[in-house]
Structures are given as structure tokens and as C-alpha cells.
C-alpha positions in Angstrom: 60.2 -22.0 24.5 59.7 -18.2 24.9 57.3 -16.1 23.0 58.6 -13.2 21.0 58.0 -9.8 22.4 55.3 -8.1 20.4 56.2 -4.8 18.8 53.6 -2.1 19.2 52.6 -0.6 15.9 50.8 2.5 15.0 47.4 3.1 16.5 44.6 2.4 14.0 42.2 4.8 15.8 43.5 8.2 17.0 43.7 8.5 20.8 41.4 11.5 21.0 38.6 9.6 19.1 39.1 6.6 21.3 38.8 8.7 24.4 35.7 10.4 23.1 34.1 7.0 22.4 34.9 5.8 25.9 33.3 8.9 27.4 30.2 8.6 25.4 29.8 4.9 26.5 30.4 5.8 30.1 27.7 8.5 30.1 25.2 6.1 28.6 25.8 3.6 31.4 25.4 6.3 34.1 22.0 7.4 32.9 19.3 6.1 35.1 16.0 5.0 33.5 13.4 7.7 33.8 9.9 7.5 35.0 6.9 6.9 32.7 4.8 10.1 32.2 1.6 8.1 32.5 1.9 5.5 35.2 5.3 6.5 36.9 6.9 3.1 36.0 10.5 2.7 34.9 11.2 3.5 31.3 13.2 1.1 29.2 15.5 3.5 27.6 15.9 6.9 26.1 12.9 7.9 24.0 11.2 11.1 23.2 7.9 10.1 24.8 9.0 8.8 28.2 6.7 5.8 28.3 7.2 2.4 30.0 6.8 -0.7 27.9 3.2 -1.2 29.1 2.0 2.3 28.3 3.8 2.2 24.9 2.0 -1.0 24.0 -1.3 0.4 25.1 -0.7 3.5 22.9 0.2 1.3 19.9 -2.9 -0.8 20.4 -5.1 2.3 20.7 -3.6 3.6 17.4 -4.5 0.3 15.7 -8.1 0.4 17.0 -8.5 3.9 15.7 -7.1 2.9 12.3 -9.5 0.0 12.1 -12.6 2.0 13.1 -11.9 4.9 10.8 -12.7 3.0 7.5 -15.9 1.6 9.0 -17.2 5.1 9.9 -16.6 6.5 6.4 
């Protein structure tokens, strides 16, 4: 039993949009992780503040401490 030859239909996505998407994915993969601006460690991904996950957690915990101390001082 042989399979029927599949007929190629119209492309759902235009070729130029498909190529643009492929290029954007390939540039994301080529980007090397940056270095943390505080400790010099490897950053996890593109972010505005260039912090590794440890320094980012320390920053968040420092914000929480400041928020908890502010009502007590008032």
C-alpha cells in the first residue's frame, strides 16, 4: 500500500514574516549572558538592571525590609 503524495497548499504565514521570526530567534540564542553589575556573576537573561539571580534576590529582600521598617518609624 502506497501513501498518496501530499499536495502543497498555500502558505499560511508569508515567507518574509517567517524569515523575520527565524532571524529574531537565532539572535536570541547567540546572545551570551552578561555579567552582573554588582558581583560579576553570570546574569540569567536580558534585563534592564543586569543583575544575577543572587543580587536580584538581595535587592528584593532589601526592598521588603525597607517597606516593613517605614511604617514603624512613622
